C-alpha positions in Angstrom: 28.5 -46.8 174.8 26.4 -49.3 177.2 29.4 -49.8 179.5 30.5 -46.3 179.5 27.2 -45.1 180.7 27.8 -46.7 184.0 30.8 -45.1 184.4 29.7 -41.3 184.7 31.4 -39.5 187.6 28.6 -38.6 190.0 30.3 -35.3 190.9 29.6 -34.1 187.3 25.8 -33.0 187.9 25.5 -31.7 184.3 26.2 -35.2 182.8 23.8 -37.8 182.2 23.8 -41.3 180.4 21.4 -40.1 177.8 23.5 -37.1 177.0 26.7 -39.0 177.2 25.5 -41.7 174.7 24.1 -38.9 172.3 27.4 -37.6 171.9 29.5 -40.8 171.9 30.4 -40.2 168.4 31.8 -36.9 168.6 35.0 -35.6 170.0 35.5 -33.9 173.4 36.6 -30.3 173.3 38.9 -29.4 176.3 39.4 -25.6 176.9 42.0 -24.2 179.0 39.7 -21.0 179.1 41.6 -19.4 182.1 45.2 -20.2 180.5 47.4 -17.1 179.1 47.1 -18.8 175.5 43.5 -20.6 175.9 45.0 -24.0 175.3 42.9 -26.3 173.4 42.6 -30.4 173.2 40.2 -33.0 171.8 39.5 -36.4 172.6 38.3 -38.7 169.8 35.2 -40.4 170.0 34.5 -43.6 171.4 35.2 -46.8 169.1 32.2 -48.9 168.5 34.0 -51.8 169.9 34.7 -50.1 173.0 31.1 -49.1 173.2 30.3 -53.0 173.5 29.3 -54.5 176.7 32.3 -55.9 178.0 30.2 -58.4 180.1 29.8 -60.4 176.9 33.2 -60.7 176.1 35.9 -63.1 177.6 39.1 -62.2 179.5 41.4 -62.7 176.5 39.3 -60.7 174.1 39.5 -58.0 176.6 43.4 -58.1 177.1 43.9 -58.1 173.1 41.8 -54.7 173.2 44.2 -53.3 175.8 47.1 -54.3 173.7 45.9 -52.6 170.7 44.7 -49.4 172.6 48.3 -49.5 174.1 49.9 -49.7 170.8 47.9 -46.3 169.6 49.3 -44.8 172.1 47.6 -41.5 173.9 44.5 -40.4 171.7 44.3 -36.9 173.2 45.6 -34.2 171.1 46.5 -30.7 171.6 45.3 -28.3 168.6 46.0 -25.0 170.2 48.1 -23.6 167.5 45.3 -23.9 165.1 42.6 -23.2 167.6 42.6 -19.8 168.7 45.5 -16.7 168.4 43.9 -14.0 170.1 44.7 -15.0 174.1 41.1 -15.4 174.8 40.1 -12.1 173.5 37.1 -11.5 171.3 37.9 -8.9 168.3 35.0 -8.1 166.1 35.1 -5.8 162.9 33.7 -2.2 163.0 31.9 -0.3 160.6 31.0 -3.6 158.5 27.6 -4.1 157.5 28.1 -8.1 157.4 29.6 -8.0 160.7 27.0 -6.0 161.9 24.1 -8.0 160.8 25.8 -11.3 161.6 26.3 -10.1 165.3 22.8 -8.7 165.7 21.4 -11.8 164.2 23.3 -13.5 167.0 22.2 -11.8 170.0 18.7 -11.4 168.9 18.0 -15.4 167.9 20.9 -17.1 169.8 22.1 -18.9 166.4 24.3 -18.0 163.6 27.5 -18.8 165.4 29.5 -19.9 162.1 28.1 -16.3 160.5 29.7 -14.5 163.4 33.0 -16.7 163.0 33.4 -16.1 159.5 32.2 -12.5 158.6 32.5 -10.6 162.0 35.4 -12.0 163.8 39.0 -10.7 163.2 42.3 -11.9 164.6 45.4 -10.5 166.3 47.1 -10.4 163.1 44.8 -7.5 162.3 45.2 -5.5 165.3 48.2 -4.0 166.7 48.9 -6.3 169.8 45.3 -7.2 170.3 44.3 -3.6 171.0 41.4 -1.6 169.5 41.7 0.3 166.2 39.8 2.0 163.8 38.5 -1.1 162.3 38.1 -3.7 165.1 36.9 -3.6 168.6 38.7 -5.8 171.3 36.6 -7.4 174.2 39.3 -8.7 176.5 39.0 -12.2 178.1 35.4 -11.8 178.7 35.6 -14.8 180.9 36.7 -12.9 183.7 33.4 -10.9 184.2 30.9 -13.5 183.1 27.9 -13.7 185.6 28.9 -10.9 187.6 26.1 -8.8 189.1 27.9 -5.4 189.3 31.2 -4.0 188.7 32.1 -3.9 192.4 32.1 -7.9 192.5 35.0 -7.9 190.0 37.9 -9.9 191.4 41.6 -8.5 191.0 42.2 -9.9 187.5 38.8 -8.6 186.1 39.4 -5.0 187.5 42.8 -5.1 186.1 41.4 -6.4 182.6 38.5 -3.7 182.7 39.8 -0.8 184.4 39.6 1.5 181.9 36.2 0.3 180.8 34.8 1.0 184.6 34.5 4.5 185.7 36.2 5.3 188.9 32.6 6.5 190.4 31.1 3.0 190.1 33.9 1.8 192.7 33.4 4.4 194.9 29.3 4.0 194.5 29.2 0.2 194.8 32.2 -0.4 197.5 29.8 -2.2 199.5 29.6 -5.3 198.4 26.6 -6.5 200.9 24.5 -3.7 199.7 21.3 -5.1 198.3 19.8 -1.9 197.0 23.2 -0.4 195.8 22.4 2.2 192.9 24.2 1.9 189.4 26.3 5.0 188.2 24.9 6.6 185.3 28.1 6.4 183.7 27.8 2.5 183.5 24.7 2.8 181.8 25.1 3.2 178.0 22.7 5.1 175.7 20.7 2.8 173.6 19.7 4.9 170.8 23.3 5.5 169.9 22.7 9.4 170.1 25.5 10.1 172.7 27.0 6.6 173.1 30.2 7.1 170.8 32.8 4.8 172.9 33.5 1.5 170.9 33.3 -0.7 174.1 31.8 0.2 177.4 30.5 -1.6 180.6 26.9 -1.3 181.6 24.6 -3.0 184.3 21.3 -4.1 183.0 18.3 -6.0 184.5 17.5 -9.5 182.9 13.8 -9.3 184.6 12.8 -6.5 181.8 13.0 -3.5 184.4 14.2 -0.7 182.9 16.8 0.0 185.4 18.9 -2.3 187.7 17.3 -3.0 190.9 20.5 -4.5 192.9 19.1 -7.8 192.9 20.0 -11.2 191.3 18.4 -10.0 187.8 21.4 -7.5 187.3 24.1 -8.3 185.0 27.3 -6.7 183.9 27.0 -6.5 180.3 29.3 -4.7 177.3 27.9 -2.0 175.0 29.3 -2.4 171.6 29.4 0.1 169.1 30.2 -1.7 166.0 28.5 1.0 163.5 28.9 4.4 164.1 25.7 5.1 162.3 23.6 2.6 164.1 22.6 2.5 167.8 25.0 0.5 170.3 24.4 -3.4 170.7 24.5 -5.0 174.4 26.1 -8.0 174.7 26.6 -10.3 177.8 29.9 -11.5 179.0 28.8 -15.3 178.5 27.5 -14.4 175.0 31.1 -13.4 174.2 32.4 -16.3 175.7 30.0 -18.6 173.6 31.5 -17.1 170.6 35.1 -18.1 171.9 33.6 -21.6 172.5 32.4 -21.7 168.9 35.7 -20.7 167.4 37.4 -23.3 169.3 34.9 -26.1 168.6 35.0 -25.2 164.8 38.8 -25.6 164.9 38.8 -28.8 166.6 36.1 -29.6 164.0 38.6 -28.8 161.4 41.7 -30.6 163.0 39.5 -33.8 163.6 38.5 -34.1 160.1 42.4 -33.7 158.8 43.0 -36.6 161.4 39.8 -38.8 160.6 38.9 -37.9 156.9 37.0 -41.0 156.9 34.4 -39.8 159.7 31.0 -38.4 159.5 32.1 -35.1 160.5 34.1 -34.7 157.3 30.9 -35.2 155.4 29.1 -32.5 157.3 32.2 -30.1 156.8 31.9 -30.6 152.9 28.2 -30.2 152.9 28.7 -27.0 155.0 31.1 -26.1 152.6 28.7 -26.5 149.6 26.6 -23.5 151.0 22.8 -23.1 150.9 20.3 -23.5 153.7 21.2 -26.8 154.7 24.9 -26.1 154.6 24.4 -23.3 156.8 22.6 -25.2 159.2 25.0 -28.0 159.2 27.8 -25.5 159.4 26.8 -24.9 163.1 26.8 -28.5 163.8 30.2 -28.5 165.7 28.2 -26.6 168.3 27.0 -30.1 169.6 30.5 -30.9 170.4 30.8 -31.9 174.2 32.9 -29.3 176.1 35.1 -29.7 179.0 36.5 -26.7 181.1 39.2 -26.2 183.6 38.6 -23.5 186.3 41.0 -22.0 188.5 40.4 -22.0 192.2 40.2 -18.2 192.1 37.4 -18.2 189.6 35.2 -20.9 191.2 32.1 -18.6 191.9 28.5 -19.7 191.7 27.7 -17.0 189.5 30.8 -17.5 187.1 30.3 -21.0 186.7 26.6 -20.8 185.9 27.2 -18.3 183.2 30.1 -20.7 181.8 27.4 -23.3 181.7 24.9 -21.0 179.8 27.8 -20.2 177.3 28.5 -24.0 176.9 24.9 -24.5 175.8 24.4 -27.5 173.4 21.3 -28.8 171.9 22.0 -32.6 172.2 21.5 -32.4 176.1 24.8 -33.2 177.2 26.2 -30.5 179.5 29.9 -29.5 179.9 32.5 -31.5 182.2 33.9 -28.9 184.7 37.0 -29.9 186.5 39.5 -27.7 188.8 42.6 -26.3 186.6 45.3 -28.0 188.8 43.8 -31.3 188.7 43.6 -31.1 184.8 47.5 -29.9 185.0 48.1 -33.0 187.3 46.8 -35.4 185.0 48.3 -33.9 182.0 51.6 -33.9 183.7 51.1 -37.9 183.8 50.1 -38.2 180.5 52.7 -40.2 178.7 54.3 -38.0 175.6 52.3 -37.9 172.3 53.6 -39.0 169.0 56.0 -41.7 169.8 55.0 -44.7 168.2 55.2 -48.1 169.8 56.8 -51.3 168.5 55.1 -54.6 168.9 53.4 -54.9 172.3 55.9 -52.5 174.3 54.2 -49.6 175.9 55.2 -46.0 175.4 57.7 -44.2 177.8 55.9 -42.4 180.6 55.9 -38.7 181.5 58.9 -37.3 183.6 56.5 -37.2 186.7 55.3 -40.5 186.1 58.9 -41.9 185.9 60.0 -40.1 189.0 56.7 -41.2 191.0 57.0 -44.7 190.3 61.1 -44.9 191.0 60.3 -43.1 194.3 57.3 -45.5 195.5 59.4 -48.5 194.5 62.2 -47.4 196.4 60.6 -46.2 199.4 58.3 -49.6 199.8 61.8 -51.6 199.0 63.2 -49.7 202.0 60.3 -50.0 204.1 60.0 -53.8 203.2 63.8 -54.3 204.3 63.3 -52.3 207.7 60.2 -54.5 208.5 62.3 -57.8 207.9 65.1 -56.6 210.2 62.2 -55.8 213.0 60.6 -59.2 212.3 64.0 -61.0 212.6 64.9 -59.3 215.9 61.6 -60.1 217.2 61.5 -63.7 215.8 58.2 -63.3 214.0 57.2 -63.4 210.2 57.6 -60.0 208.5 54.3 -58.2 208.0 52.9 -56.2 205.0 54.2 -52.5 205.0 51.9 -49.8 204.0 52.7 -48.6 200.6 54.1 -44.9 200.0 52.1 -42.4 199.4 53.7 -39.6 197.4 53.1 -35.9 197.9 53.0 -33.7 194.7 52.7 -29.9 194.5 51.2 -28.3 191.4 52.0 -24.7 190.8 50.7 -22.9 188.0 50.8 -19.0 187.3 49.1 -16.9 184.7 49.0 -13.1 184.3 45.8 -13.2 186.4 46.5 -15.5 189.2 48.5 -18.2 190.8 47.1 -21.7 192.0 49.2 -24.2 194.5 47.6 -27.6 195.1 48.8 -30.4 197.3 47.7 -33.9 196.0 48.5 -37.4 197.1 48.7 -39.9 194.1 47.9 -43.7 194.5 47.0 -46.8 193.0 49.6 -47.3 190.1 48.4 -49.0 187.0 50.3 -50.3 184.1 49.9 -49.1 180.3 48.5 -52.5 179.8 45.4 -51.3 182.1 45.1 -47.7 181.3 47.7 -45.8 179.2 46.2 -42.4 179.7 46.0 -42.8 183.6 49.1 -44.2 185.2 47.8 -43.6 188.6 44.2 -44.3 189.6 43.5 -42.0 192.4 44.3 -38.4 192.9 43.3 -37.1 196.6 43.7 -33.3 196.9 44.7 -32.2 200.3 44.6 -28.4 199.8 44.5 -25.8 197.2 45.4 -21.9 197.6 44.6 -19.7 194.9 44.7 -16.2 194.1 43.6 -13.8 191.6 46.3 -11.4 190.4 45.5 -7.4 190.1 47.8 -6.4 187.6 51.1 -6.9 189.6 53.6 -9.5 189.1 52.0 -12.9 189.8 55.2 -14.1 191.1 55.4 -11.8 194.0 52.3 -14.2 195.7 54.5 -17.3 195.4 56.1 -16.7 199.3 52.6 -16.0 200.4 51.0 -19.0 198.8 53.7 -21.5 199.1 53.3 -20.5 203.0 49.8 -20.8 203.4 49.9 -24.6 201.4 52.8 -25.9 203.7 50.7 -25.0 206.8 47.4 -26.6 205.6 49.4 -29.8 204.3 51.1 -29.8 208.0 47.5 -29.7 209.5 45.7 -32.0 207.2 48.6 -34.6 206.9 51.0 -34.3 209.4 52.4 -37.7 208.8 53.4 -37.2 205.2 56.8 -36.6 204.2 58.3 -33.7 202.1 56.8 -33.4 198.6 58.3 -36.0 196.1 58.0 -33.2 193.4 56.9 -29.9 192.4 55.2 -29.6 189.1 54.9 -26.5 187.2 52.6 -25.8 184.6 51.7 -22.6 182.5 53.7 -21.1 179.5 57.3 -22.0 179.0 58.6 -18.4 179.9 56.4 -18.3 183.3 57.4 -21.7 184.3 61.0 -20.9 184.2 60.5 -17.6 186.4 58.1 -19.7 188.7 60.8 -22.5 189.2 63.4 -19.7 190.3 60.9 -18.3 192.8 59.5 -21.5 194.3 63.4 -22.6 194.6 64.1 -19.5 196.5 61.3 -19.7 198.8 62.3 -23.4 199.4 65.9 -22.5 200.2 64.6 -20.3 203.0 62.8 -23.1 204.2 65.9 -25.2 204.4 67.9 -22.7 206.3 65.4 -21.9 208.7 65.1 -25.8 209.2 68.4 -26.5 209.7 68.3 -26.2 213.8 64.9 -27.1 214.2 63.3 -30.4 215.6 60.1 -30.0 213.8 61.5 -29.3 210.5 59.4 -31.2 207.7 62.0 -31.6 204.9 60.7 -28.7 202.7 63.9 -27.4 201.0 65.7 -26.8 197.6 66.2 -30.5 196.8 62.8 -31.2 196.3 62.7 -31.7 192.4 60.8 -29.3 190.3 59.4 -30.9 187.1 58.3 -28.6 184.2 55.4 -29.6 181.8 55.0 -28.9 178.0 52.3 -26.1 176.7 49.2 -27.5 176.8 49.6 -29.6 179.9 46.2 -28.6 181.2 44.2 -29.0 178.2 45.4 -32.5 177.5 44.9 -33.5 181.2 41.6 -31.9 180.8 40.8 -33.8 177.6 41.7 -37.3 179.6 39.5 -36.2 182.7 36.6 -35.4 180.5 36.9 -38.9 178.6 37.2 -40.6 181.8 33.8 -38.9 183.1 32.7 -39.8 179.6 33.5 -43.5 179.9 35.9 -43.4 177.1 38.9 -43.6 179.4 38.3 -46.6 181.7 39.9 -49.4 183.8 38.8 -52.8 183.2 39.1 -55.2 186.0 37.9 -58.7 186.5 35.2 -59.4 188.8 34.1 -62.9 190.1 30.3 -63.3 189.5 27.4 -65.1 191.4 28.4 -68.2 189.2 32.2 -67.9 190.3 33.2 -66.7 187.1 35.3 -63.9 186.4 34.1 -61.0 184.0 35.3 -57.8 183.1 34.0 -54.6 184.5 34.9 -51.1 183.4 35.7 -48.3 186.3 37.0 -45.0 185.9 40.2 -44.3 184.5 41.1 -41.9 187.3 39.1 -40.8 190.5 39.7 -37.5 191.8 38.8 -36.6 195.7 38.6 -32.6 195.5 38.6 -30.1 198.1 36.7 -26.7 198.1 38.9 -23.9 196.8 36.1 -21.3 198.0 34.3 -20.5 201.4 30.5 -20.4 201.6 29.0 -18.5 204.6 25.5 -17.4 205.4 23.9 -14.6 207.3 20.5 -13.6 208.9 18.4 -10.5 209.4 15.6 -10.4 211.7 14.5 -6.6 210.7 13.2 -7.0 207.4 16.4 -6.7 205.5 17.9 -3.4 207.1 21.4 -3.3 206.2 22.9 -2.7 209.5 20.8 -5.5 211.1 22.9 -8.4 209.5 24.8 -10.9 211.5 28.1 -11.5 210.7 28.7 -14.3 208.1 29.1 -17.7 209.5 31.0 -19.9 207.5 29.4 -23.3 206.8 31.8 -24.6 203.8 35.4 -23.4 204.5 38.4 -23.7 202.0 39.7 -27.4 201.7 36.5 -28.8 202.7 36.0 -32.1 200.9 33.8 -31.7 198.0 31.0 -32.3 196.8 29.3 -31.2 200.1 26.3 -31.3 201.7 23.3 -30.8 202.0 24.1 -28.5 205.1 20.5 -28.1 206.9 19.6 -24.8 208.3 16.3 -25.2 210.4 14.0 -21.9 210.4 11.2 -21.5 212.9 9.1 -18.5 213.6 9.6 -19.2 217.3 13.1 -18.9 217.1 12.9 -15.6 215.0 10.8 -13.9 217.3 13.1 -14.8 220.0 16.0 -13.4 218.4 13.7 -10.3 217.2 13.1 -10.0 221.2 16.6 -10.0 221.9 17.4 -7.0 219.9 18.0 -8.7 216.6 21.4 -10.0 217.4 21.7 -13.8 217.3 21.5 -15.7 220.8 24.3 -17.6 220.9 23.3 -20.2 223.6 21.3 -22.8 222.3 19.4 -23.7 225.6 18.8 -20.1 226.0 17.2 -19.9 222.6 15.0 -22.9 223.2 13.6 -21.8 226.2 13.0 -18.1 224.7 11.1 -19.7 221.8 9.1 -22.3 223.7 7.8 -19.3 225.8 6.6 -17.9 222.4 4.8 -21.1 221.2 0.9 -21.3 221.4 -1.8 -19.2 220.5 -0.4 -16.1 222.6 2.5 -15.7 220.6 0.9 -15.7 217.1 1.4 -11.9 216.5 4.8 -11.9 217.6 5.7 -15.2 215.5 4.0 -13.9 212.4 5.7 -10.5 212.4 9.2 -12.1 213.2 8.6 -14.8 210.2 7.7 -11.9 207.8 10.7 -9.9 208.7 13.2 -12.8 208.5 15.7 -12.8 206.0 18.5 -15.1 204.9 21.8 -14.4 202.7 24.6 -16.7 201.1 28.1 -15.4 200.7 30.9 -16.8 198.8 34.6 -15.9 198.3 37.6 -17.4 196.6 40.6 -16.0 198.2 41.7 -16.4 201.8 42.4 -12.8 202.1 45.5 -10.5 202.2 47.4 -9.0 199.2 45.6 -7.3 196.5 43.3 -9.9 195.9 39.5 -9.3 196.5 39.1 -11.2 199.9 35.5 -9.8 200.6 32.6 -11.7 200.8 30.4 -11.7 197.6 26.8 -11.9 197.9 24.9 -14.4 196.0 21.3 -14.0 194.7 18.6 -12.3 196.3 17.9 -12.3 199.9 16.0 -15.2 200.9 12.6 -15.4 202.9 12.5 -18.6 204.2 9.3 -18.1 206.4 7.2 -16.2 204.0 5.3 -17.6 201.0 2.8 -16.0 198.5 -0.8 -16.3 199.7 -3.1 -17.7 196.9 -6.1 -16.1 198.1 -5.3 -12.4 198.5 -7.1 -10.1 196.3 -6.0 -9.4 192.8 -3.7 -6.8 192.1 -1.8 -7.0 195.5 1.9 -8.0 194.9 5.3 -7.5 196.9 5.2 -7.7 200.8 1.4 -7.2 200.9 0.9 -10.9 199.5 3.3 -12.5 201.9 2.0 -14.9 204.7 4.1 -16.2 207.6 4.5 -19.6 207.8 5.7 -21.6 211.2 8.8 -23.5 210.1 11.2 -24.4 207.1 14.3 -26.1 206.6 16.8 -24.8 203.9 19.3 -27.4 202.3 22.7 -26.2 200.9 25.1 -28.1 198.9 28.6 -27.4 197.2 30.0 -28.4 194.0 33.7 -29.2 193.2 33.7 -26.0 191.2 31.9 -23.7 193.5 28.3 -24.4 192.2 25.6 -23.6 195.1 22.3 -25.5 195.0 19.8 -24.6 197.6 16.3 -26.4 198.5 13.7 -25.2 200.9 11.8 -27.6 202.1 8.2 -26.6 203.9 4.9 -27.9 204.7 3.4 -24.6 203.6 1.3 -24.0 206.9 0.9 -20.6 208.1 1.4 -19.7 211.8 -2.2 -20.1 212.5 -2.9 -23.3 210.6 0.5 -24.4 212.3 -0.9 -23.7 215.8 -4.4 -24.9 215.1 -2.7 -28.1 213.7 -0.7 -28.2 216.9 -3.6 -27.8 219.2 -5.8 -30.4 217.1 -2.7 -32.8 217.1 -2.2 -32.1 220.7 -6.0 -32.7 221.2 -5.9 -35.9 219.2 -3.0 -37.2 221.0 -4.5 -36.9 224.1 -7.7 -38.2 223.0 -5.9 -41.2 221.4 -4.5 -41.8 224.9 -7.5 -41.5 226.9 -9.6 -43.9 224.4 -6.8 -46.3 224.5 -6.6 -46.4 228.2 -10.3 -46.6 228.3 -10.5 -49.2 225.6 -7.7 -51.4 227.0 -9.2 -50.6 230.7 -12.7 -51.6 229.6 -11.2 -55.1 228.4 -9.4 -55.2 231.9 -12.5 -54.5 233.7 -14.6 -56.8 231.7 -12.3 -59.6 232.3 -12.2 -58.9 236.0 -16.0 -58.7 236.0 -16.5 -62.0 234.2 -14.0 -63.9 236.3 -15.8 -62.9 239.3 -19.0 -63.8 238.0 -17.5 -67.4 237.0 -16.1 -67.9 240.5 -19.4 -66.9 242.0 -21.5 -69.4 239.8 -18.7 -72.3 240.3 -19.0 -71.6 244.2 -22.9 -71.6 243.7 -23.1 -74.8 241.7 -20.8 -76.5 244.5 -22.9 -75.0 247.0 -26.1 -76.7 245.5 -24.4 -80.0 244.8 -23.3 -80.1 248.6 -27.0 -79.5 249.7 -28.9 -81.1 247.3 -26.8 -84.1 246.1 -24.5 -84.8 249.4 -21.9 -87.2 249.1 -22.3 -87.8 245.3 -19.8 -87.9 242.7 -20.6 -84.2 241.9 -20.3 -83.0 245.5 -16.9 -81.0 245.7 -16.1 -81.8 242.0 -14.7 -78.2 241.3 -13.6 -79.3 237.7 -17.0 -80.7 236.8 -18.7 -77.3 238.2 -16.4 -75.1 236.4 -17.1 -77.1 233.0 -20.9 -76.6 233.8 -20.7 -73.0 234.3 -18.4 -72.7 231.1 -20.9 -74.7 229.1 -23.9 -72.8 230.2 -22.1 -69.0 229.8 -24.8 -66.7 228.8 -27.6 -69.3 229.4 -27.5 -69.4 233.3 -31.1 -69.8 233.8 -31.4 -73.0 231.8 -28.7 -74.5 233.9 -30.8 -73.4 237.2 -34.0 -74.9 235.9 -32.2 -78.2 234.8 -30.7 -78.7 238.3 -33.9 -77.9 240.0 -36.2 -80.3 237.8 -33.6 -82.8 238.4 -32.9 -82.6 242.1 -36.1 -80.8 243.2 -34.2 -78.3 245.1 -34.3 -74.8 244.2 -30.8 -73.5 243.3 -29.5 -70.7 245.7 -26.5 -68.7 245.9 -23.6 -70.0 248.2 -24.1 -67.5 251.0 -27.8 -68.1 250.9 -27.2 -71.9 252.0 -24.9 -70.7 254.7 -27.7 -68.3 255.9 -30.1 -71.2 255.6 -28.2 -73.4 258.0 -27.6 -70.7 260.4 -31.4 -70.7 260.5 -31.4 -74.1 261.0 -29.2 -74.2 263.7 -31.3 -71.4 265.6 -34.3 -73.6 265.3 -32.4 -76.5 266.9 -31.5 -74.7 269.8 -35.1 -73.6 270.3 -36.4 -77.0 269.9 -34.0 -78.4 272.4 -35.2 -75.6 275.2 -38.8 -76.5 274.3 -39.9 -77.8 277.5 -43.7 -78.4 277.0 -43.5 -81.0 274.4 -44.8 -79.6 271.7 -41.8 -80.5 269.4 -42.6 -84.1 269.3 -46.0 -83.1 267.2 -44.1 -81.4 264.7 -41.5 -84.3 264.3 -44.1 -86.6 263.4 -45.5 -84.5 260.9 -42.1 -84.1 259.2 -41.8 -87.5 258.9 -45.1 -88.0 257.1 -44.0 -85.3 254.5 
């Protein structure tokens, strides 16, 4: 498992290496939950040799292992015939005390699956066409309504299946999907005391937060009221709990089939211990619940609430979550899986599937034709022929059930031989577009023209350079595929006639081969996909290491690039959630967007909310105008307006799985409660305050939204938690700190500049002082005019100039003066000379005689 732990598909957020290692010895259970017959397949555990570290084996050992695997053939096995025969319905016994106790224990304690399967669940053979009888209650395909918040959110398939259980008044009273405070019809609330509720099965709306009545928020759930015993009160069961029983039934059947195929396995011993009875046997009887599940989800069911409920229904105690895949991609992989049950001789590879053979032959012929054409052009141009791009086949996957239709266009590339990976003849599936619609009880084939038109249009937009489809693959029951092929051929014939005289004809016509698949195609492909993300189906390639040696490295057996089969939109409200003030939903993730997508960031600021509110609550579309108005509301003067706007700001998420039209539910479905991105609970409010009274406004926040490949939406709110007053104060302090830092830096650097300037001036002044002193005190000496010596003395006596002046005076006996003082003395001396020259009375001679004496 060490090698397999590095192969986890990053798109499977509910899988981790620890959980995968924990279930490496258990079979993977693949369930086509939304198929007409709920097909089931399993993939066996990983061999101990496969779990070893491939980096320690040489290339020859890896090749030998691949040959052994190739000889074994496809390991996935379809067990639908022995798994479930009720078509996805849950059949419970009525007026049976043992069945009542088993179901009650399961609902109250969340355990005892095996007891319910053994003592409480019936089969279709005991009922008339899976309808209710005096001894049974039938829950029709609970996966259609699991996770739904209110009956008005039912899609077309759910409305068709549960129409007789849903009073008409509920549809009219909750027709508005965007109503956050919708009321629940009294007819939907079953009487819990059992006094007036005599209906065996009815729909009710409950509150999961403990409130007695539904409040129209995210805690509301559609539930089922079961009257299992006419003398006891009705029990409430969530649809996901009913789906949990269905999954338990499937896992138990897989366990029984696996024990038959592998009688020496540890699971066979667990089954024997469970059959022995007793407390230990009862605990071990539920051990199959740890089997890792995989589910195929059609595009029309990829709602966030539905998928989350499915994850809850598939809960496992071993810490390994389910692997979730789009149903059309599982069908594609299943159509490529080689036929099961054909033994191989020696090292010969088993024959490929019809689709795999068709794609391989088409790719080889197209590549050969392209190479020949390139050789001709190179010969005419007198150059060497270049490499041609490999042909990329376009495949349409078309599936239909009683509950909906799916059409998906994919490009299949990277062919890999059976010696590399037997289960995955092609290593990459690139989804181009997916069009899905739920069926509201009408003939699902009536939606074929509309869905095919939309798919053809999207293919022309996304990959306009692509040729006509190489093949059209149908999947589903054998009978439905026959009718589906006729409907598709009819539409293609119309395309061909319309394009005969058109220059833009894309080649879609009735000549495109239609490939049908066998029963269990989806579950078989799902098992291979799950085995790939669990590291059980892998491709071993040689990679050169740092030492130059080739070493084997494992990669995913098949890589899938999915697109969104749903659309996600957001809406804003600046009036505290008033219903008539919500903005029109703005799409952030549209259909056919590459997924996983995100995070998509939405910035919320109190100033912008105040600007929107001042504009009448209508969103300001011009960004420059919004920025200008928001800037005017910043600062301390705009605190009241920003606080009021922030507390009133609301945010809402929507999702839909149908592009609109027909009888499908194309309305936006609201997800979760309305969010308050700029409000937070105050930790210092008085005790007893709650609700809006305990909320304070914050200045800014960032909301990140992400979308998974199966419609799961994750949100993350990022904020520093500062209130508007704190944020304003922090901004003011930050501004003061910024300007203080600038001024301080200027003063600090300027002080150094001033100090340097002053010191340079003083140095030059003292240098001139020394030069002037030598000129007058030691004229014509070596130091007279020696600027370098003067600068050296000034530098040497820096900080102690008085000592320098004293030493000079002591040496030469002449006081040290400034340079300009010597100039003043020279001027005074010249004046005295002039006066002496004009002395006519002879007094100057006496003075000269006295000087010579000194």
